[in-house]
C-alpha positions as a printed Julia matrix, in Angstrom:
370×3 Matrix{Float64}:
 31.18  141.96  104.91
 31.5   139.27  102.6
 34.75  138.55  101.1
 34.21  139.05   97.35
 32.32  142.31   98.52
 35.37  143.46   99.96
 37.16  142.97   96.96
 35.3   144.96   95.05
 35.5   147.77   96.99
 38.43  149.28   95.8
 37.97  153.29   96.13
 38.56  155.53   98.91
 35.35  156.75  100.84
 33.79  160.01   99.63
 33.49  163.01  101.92
 29.91  162.25  102.11
 30.0   158.52  102.97
 32.78  159.94  106.18
 30.14  162.28  107.19
 27.19  159.52  107.39
 29.73  157.44  109.26
 29.96  159.93  111.86
 26.54  160.59  111.82
 25.84  156.99  112.54
 28.53  157.1   115.46
 30.96  155.02  113.16
 34.32  156.92  113.96
 37.92  155.58  114.62
 38.8   154.4   118.2
 41.97  153.05  119.53
 41.28  151.27  123.04
 45.42  150.95  123.64
 45.19  154.75  123.02
 42.87  155.43  125.6
 44.09  152.93  127.91
 47.82  154.23  127.68
 46.3   157.94  128.38
 44.58  157.15  131.29
 47.46  154.92  132.88
 49.82  157.65  131.99
 47.64  160.33  133.46
 46.89  158.25  136.6
 50.8   157.56  136.82
 52.0   160.62  136.89
 48.92  161.95  139.25
 50.16  159.55  141.74
 53.79  160.36  141.44
 53.21  164.26  141.86
 50.19  163.86  144.24
 51.37  160.67  146.09
 52.97  162.25  149.17
 49.93  164.5   150.0
 47.13  161.97  149.37
 49.23  159.66  151.51
 49.43  161.84  154.34
 46.03  162.64  154.22
 44.9   159.25  153.81
 47.09  158.28  157.06
 45.46  161.1   158.87
 41.79  159.68  157.74
 42.66  156.31  159.22
 44.23  157.72  162.45
 41.26  159.53  162.95
 38.9   156.83  161.97
 40.61  154.79  164.42
 40.59  157.08  167.34
 37.33  156.37  169.05
 36.42  156.46  172.6
 34.37  154.24  174.3
 31.29  155.97  174.71
 31.3   156.33  170.67
 32.21  152.6   170.16
 29.29  151.47  172.21
 26.67  153.72  170.67
 25.0   151.89  167.62
 24.12  155.36  165.95
 27.59  156.65  165.77
 29.18  154.05  163.3
 27.18  154.59  160.24
 27.59  158.24  159.95
 31.28  158.1   160.97
 31.82  155.65  157.9
 29.65  158.22  155.87
 32.33  160.95  156.97
 35.06  158.8   156.03
 33.98  157.63  152.64
 33.38  161.47  151.78
 36.71  162.27  153.4
 38.16  159.79  151.34
 36.34  160.45  147.96
 37.88  164.13  148.23
 41.39  162.89  148.95
 41.7   161.37  145.64
 39.26  163.11  143.64
 42.6   164.87  142.14
 43.67  161.76  140.7
 40.38  160.7   139.51
 39.29  163.69  137.93
 42.67  163.61  135.87
 42.28  159.81  134.71
 38.41  161.1   133.8
 39.82  163.77  131.78
 42.33  161.66  130.02
 39.71  159.1   129.38
 37.49  161.61  127.44
 39.91  163.56  125.93
 41.96  160.63  124.4
 39.39  159.44  121.81
 39.63  163.15  120.26
 42.78  162.71  119.07
 41.62  160.0   116.23
 37.86  161.11  115.59
 37.02  163.71  118.05
 33.63  163.65  119.8
 30.49  162.31  117.76
 27.04  161.43  119.69
 24.75  159.37  117.72
 21.53  158.11  118.71
 21.72  155.65  115.61
 24.54  154.09  117.52
 22.1   153.28  121.03
 19.68  151.36  118.51
 19.18  147.43  119.16
 21.0   145.42  116.29
 19.22  142.27  116.1
 21.32  140.85  113.48
 23.97  140.59  116.44
 22.17  138.06  117.82
 22.53  135.6   114.69
 24.75  132.67  115.87
 25.76  131.97  112.64
 26.97  135.28  112.11
 28.67  135.31  115.86
 30.34  132.55  114.92
 31.78  133.79  111.39
 32.83  136.8   113.23
 34.51  134.61  115.84
 36.71  133.35  113.17
 37.31  136.46  111.1
 40.45  137.86  110.28
 39.81  140.81  112.62
 39.29  138.33  115.57
 42.78  137.08  114.65
 44.22  140.33  114.38
 42.64  141.23  117.8
 43.66  137.81  119.61
 46.99  138.78  118.28
 47.11  142.11  119.8
 45.75  140.93  122.96
 48.74  138.48  123.41
 51.14  141.13  122.52
 49.72  143.41  125.21
 50.05  140.83  127.55
 53.49  139.95  127.01
 54.8   143.53  126.71
 52.83  144.67  129.92
 53.82  141.42  131.67
 57.61  141.99  130.65
 57.14  145.37  131.87
 55.71  144.66  135.36
 58.35  142.04  135.99
 61.0   144.47  135.52
 59.35  147.37  137.54
 58.39  144.67  140.13
 62.64  143.66  140.2
 63.57  147.36  140.28
 61.46  148.13  143.17
 61.58  144.98  145.22
 63.68  146.32  148.08
 61.62  149.66  148.41
 58.29  147.56  148.68
 59.54  145.46  151.08
 60.67  148.2   153.31
 57.47  149.9   153.58
 56.37  147.47  156.49
 59.32  148.9   158.71
 58.43  152.73  157.99
 55.39  154.81  159.69
 52.02  154.51  158.5
 51.66  158.01  156.76
 55.11  157.92  155.12
 54.72  154.43  153.87
 51.44  155.24  152.49
 52.95  158.0   150.33
 55.91  155.99  149.39
 53.55  153.16  148.16
 51.63  155.43  146.2
 54.6   156.84  144.71
 55.61  153.12  143.91
 52.26  152.48  142.34
 52.93  155.83  140.2
 56.1   154.84  138.92
 54.98  151.22  137.96
 52.15  152.6   136.16
 54.43  155.16  134.28
 56.64  152.18  133.32
 53.5   150.33  132.46
 52.25  153.02  130.3
 55.44  152.93  128.27
 54.74  149.54  127.07
 50.87  150.66  126.35
 52.51  153.52  124.36
 54.6   151.14  122.17
 51.45  149.1   121.81
 49.2   152.32  120.71
 51.86  153.42  118.35
 50.77  150.54  116.47
 47.26  150.21  117.13
 46.36  153.99  115.95
 47.69  153.7   112.26
 45.84  149.97  112.09
 42.54  151.63  113.36
 42.59  154.06  110.79
 43.53  152.06  108.1
 40.94  149.52  109.1
 38.22  152.23  109.22
 38.7   153.63  105.7
 38.97  149.97  104.51
 35.63  149.32  106.17
 34.32  152.45  104.32
 35.56  151.97  100.94
 33.11  151.98   98.2
 32.6   150.36   94.71
 32.63  152.42   91.52
 28.85  152.06   91.47
 28.32  153.46   94.74
 30.66  156.55   93.81
 28.36  156.95   90.65
 25.33  156.66   92.51
 26.48  159.02   95.04
 27.36  161.28   92.18
 23.77  161.14   90.5
 22.17  161.85   93.8
 24.07  164.93   94.22
 24.75  166.56   91.17
 21.46  164.89   89.2
 21.25  162.34   86.48
 22.82  163.21   83.24
 19.09  162.96   82.13
 18.08  165.4    84.31
 20.69  167.91   84.06
 20.31  167.45   80.11
 16.57  168.62   80.4
 17.74  171.08   82.62
 20.18  172.66   80.07
 17.73  171.93   77.55
 14.98  174.33   79.12
 17.46  177.06   79.87
 18.55  177.0    76.58
 14.95  177.46   75.35
 14.32  180.29   77.78
 17.6   181.67   76.76
 16.35  181.64   73.19
 12.6   183.27   73.97
 14.35  185.8    75.4
 17.19  186.37   72.73
 13.98  186.45   70.31
 12.27  189.22   71.94
 15.34  191.2    71.29
 15.26  190.67   67.6
 12.66  193.3    66.91
 15.08  195.95   68.77
 17.85  195.25   66.05
 18.79  197.88   63.61
 20.41  195.0    61.18
 20.23  191.27   60.97
 23.63  190.16   59.1
 23.19  186.78   57.4
 25.3   184.11   55.87
 23.0   183.97   54.37
 21.26  180.44   55.3
 23.43  179.47   58.27
 24.65  182.13   60.25
 22.27  185.25   61.67
 23.4   187.78   63.84
 21.54  190.64   65.17
 23.14  194.04   65.82
 21.99  197.07   67.78
 23.31  200.43   68.3
 22.27  203.17   70.56
 24.83  205.97   70.38
 23.65  207.24   73.63
 24.12  203.87   75.67
 27.03  202.1    73.72
 30.29  202.87   72.42
 29.78  200.49   70.03
 27.25  198.1    68.24
 25.87  195.35   70.71
 24.71  191.83   69.46
 21.77  191.38   70.67
 20.92  187.83   69.08
 22.88  184.97   67.37
 22.61  181.6    65.92
 23.34  178.94   63.25
 21.02  176.65   61.51
 17.26  176.39   62.88
 17.79  179.52   65.41
 19.18  181.8    62.51
 16.54  180.83   60.52
 14.0   181.79   63.42
 15.8   185.21   63.83
 15.36  185.91   60.01
 11.74  184.81   60.44
 11.29  187.32   63.43
 13.22  190.16   61.56
 10.9   189.95   58.83
  7.74  190.17   60.94
  8.89  193.26   62.42
 10.91  194.76   58.86
 14.33  194.62   60.46
 16.62  194.96   57.81
 18.48  191.89   56.53
 21.94  192.14   55.25
 23.85  189.28   53.57
 27.71  189.74   54.42
 28.74  185.86   55.08
 32.56  186.55   56.26
 31.19  189.37   58.74
 28.56  187.22   59.97
 30.69  184.5    60.73
 33.12  186.3    62.54
 30.73  188.23   64.61
 28.9   184.92   65.29
 32.26  183.3    66.84
 34.15  186.5    68.46
 31.12  188.04   70.23
 28.64  186.71   72.82
 24.91  188.04   73.46
 25.07  191.44   75.13
 28.76  192.21   74.49
 30.22  195.09   72.03
 31.51  194.38   68.64
 35.66  194.31   68.96
 37.46  197.08   67.43
 38.47  194.79   64.27
 35.0   194.76   62.93
 34.29  198.68   63.44
 34.97  199.25   60.03
 32.96  196.31   58.21
 29.98  196.82   60.9
 29.81  200.73   60.52
 29.65  200.26   56.46
 26.61  197.93   56.98
 24.47  200.29   59.71
 25.58  203.17   57.48
 23.91  201.46   54.34
 20.91  200.87   56.83
 20.35  204.24   57.56
 20.78  205.72   54.11
 17.95  202.76   52.93
 15.84  203.98   55.6
 16.16  207.71   54.71
 15.56  207.19   50.83
 12.64  204.78   51.88
 11.25  207.39   53.83
 11.94  210.54   51.57
 11.32  208.06   48.64
 14.39  208.57   46.81
 16.51  206.04   44.86
 17.49  203.4    46.91
 21.58  203.13   47.89
 23.7   200.88   46.19
 24.28  198.02   48.24
 28.05  198.26   49.43
 30.66  195.84   49.17
 31.94  194.77   52.66
 35.46  194.29   52.09
 36.28  191.98   55.06
 38.72  188.87   55.37
 38.34  186.41   58.33
């Protein structure tokens, strides 16, 4: 990764970027943590199982060497005997091998968990580029890895020297002991040595694990443009979202206009606001706003109302209040009951007068203050 490109990547990786990296097999790993876990498990296993394993190996050695002359002279006997001895030896040390296998498979889960990806198995021909490989040799990461290797060598060598100095007399005394106890004690000494060396590796892993996590997130950092592009891909571009909102508004207005002919009255401003009210005493506790709008939408509501002979009543303060406080499909608030009741009463009187061909009632003055 170019240095200038890395400087542009200042944003933390998104969850989508992390998920894509996991699918591609890119997860945080610490070889030092795995090595420490394997050595610790092997050391503890050898210390606990050392005497038993040593006794069985000693018995296996005695049994393998205790052959009579007839068996020694039989050329067909040696190969089966070697196979039996190898199988018995494998069974003897199997518990320690199983423990180390579990540690080797379980340690990586502490950082990134399990991740199987066929993408990671695909060949990468860019790795064959000699110039790129030469650049990686002298990169910052290579310098850090070299420093880690030297530090690990120094720490492990120091720990090994200390263990050797402490157990020197015990190791020298192994030759004077019987074979069985000597093998068991030798295995126990190896376990103690591995445990001591593991302590040194744990110190290295304690530094390496935070570094690997930091480097993993650093490599996945994104530029602001990448985050914007990801947001557009996830949520859609502003142009598409705007078009969707426009279509939704058009559909909502279309449904709203279908309810205008069912209204009892249209309260207007007279030109800027229009609110359609409907009241069904069997279904509603109070009048309901079935349509509302300003300017162009208000003009369209008045046009549809005129086409279907829905009464239009001019009450500017009331129209503004209804438009501001009541949503489509909701009942009017109690503060507007009196004013709306005056309007509906007038509409009922007007219809009755026209039906009976009587004098039209006077237009009421709506005493309403916003």
